C-alpha positions in Angstrom: -46.4 -82.0 -44.6 -46.9 -80.3 -41.3 -48.9 -77.1 -40.8 -47.6 -73.8 -39.5 -50.4 -72.2 -37.4 -50.5 -68.9 -35.7 -52.8 -68.1 -32.7 -53.0 -64.3 -32.3 -55.3 -61.4 -31.7 -57.5 -59.8 -34.5 -55.1 -56.9 -34.9 -52.1 -59.0 -35.8 -53.8 -61.7 -37.7 -54.0 -60.0 -41.2 -50.2 -59.7 -41.3 -49.7 -63.4 -40.8 -52.5 -64.2 -43.3 -50.6 -62.1 -45.9 -47.6 -64.3 -45.3 -49.7 -67.3 -46.2 -49.9 -68.8 -42.7 -53.0 -70.5 -41.2 -54.3 -68.1 -38.5 -56.7 -68.7 -35.6 -57.9 -65.5 -34.0 -58.7 -65.2 -30.3 -60.5 -62.2 -29.1 -59.5 -62.7 -25.4 -57.6 -65.0 -23.1 -60.5 -67.3 -22.5 -61.0 -67.9 -26.2 -57.3 -68.6 -26.6 -57.4 -71.1 -23.7 -60.0 -73.1 -25.8 -58.2 -72.8 -29.2 -54.6 -73.7 -28.2 -54.9 -77.2 -26.5 -56.3 -79.0 -29.5 -53.5 -77.7 -31.7 -50.9 -79.3 -29.5 -52.4 -82.8 -29.9 -53.1 -82.6 -33.7 -50.8 -84.9 -35.8 -50.6 -82.5 -38.7 -49.4 -79.5 -36.8 -45.6 -78.8 -37.0 -45.2 -75.3 -35.7 -47.6 -73.2 -33.6 -46.8 -69.5 -33.0 -48.8 -68.2 -30.1 -49.2 -64.7 -28.9 -47.2 -64.5 -25.7 -50.1 -63.2 -23.6 -52.1 -66.2 -24.5 -49.4 -68.5 -23.1 -50.1 -67.2 -19.6 -53.6 -68.8 -19.4 -52.5 -72.3 -20.3 -52.7 -74.9 -17.5 -49.6 -76.4 -15.9 -50.0 -79.8 -17.5 -50.3 -78.4 -21.0 -47.2 -76.2 -20.4 -45.2 -79.3 -19.3 -46.3 -81.2 -22.4 -45.2 -78.2 -24.6 -41.8 -78.2 -22.9 -41.3 -82.0 -23.3 -42.6 -82.5 -26.8 -40.6 -82.1 -30.0 -43.6 -81.6 -32.2 -45.3 -79.3 -32.6 -42.7 -76.6 -31.9 -44.3 -73.8 -29.9 -43.0 -70.3 -30.7 -44.2 -67.4 -28.5 -44.9 -64.2 -30.4 -44.0 -61.0 -28.4 -47.0 -59.1 -27.3 -47.5 -55.6 -28.6 -46.9 -54.0 -25.3 -45.3 -50.6 -25.7 -42.0 -50.1 -24.0 -41.1 -53.7 -24.2 -37.5 -54.3 -23.1 -36.2 -56.3 -26.0 -33.0 -57.3 -24.3 -34.9 -58.8 -21.4 -37.2 -60.6 -23.8 -34.3 -62.1 -25.7 -32.6 -63.2 -22.5 -35.8 -64.8 -21.3 -36.1 -66.7 -24.6 -32.5 -67.9 -24.4 -32.9 -69.0 -20.8 -36.0 -71.0 -21.8 -34.3 -72.6 -24.8 -30.9 -73.5 -23.3 -31.4 -73.3 -19.6 -28.9 -70.5 -18.8 -29.3 -66.9 -18.0 -27.3 -65.0 -20.6 -26.8 -61.2 -20.2 -26.7 -59.3 -23.4 -24.5 -56.2 -23.4 -23.9 -53.6 -26.1 
């Protein structure tokens, strides 16, 4: 059975632990940069949810590997930035997933 692992900040980690998920905490971007790459190459990891801010520090080769691989599945977790435009966030996720820019209207 594959593991579901979450890499997030210490403020968000307890909520994921309550849900029964394996959690790795990173105090800052440098620590996240050390934690994430080994998870991508582990055979027992099925899904890795990563704080979206942490994704910005990954090198280009690792990001290409993430895009091309089918396992583990990498899921970005929205950062806790106040005033986040959720429509733009969803559009960005859809564009990444299917390769098209979809405009959401109410």
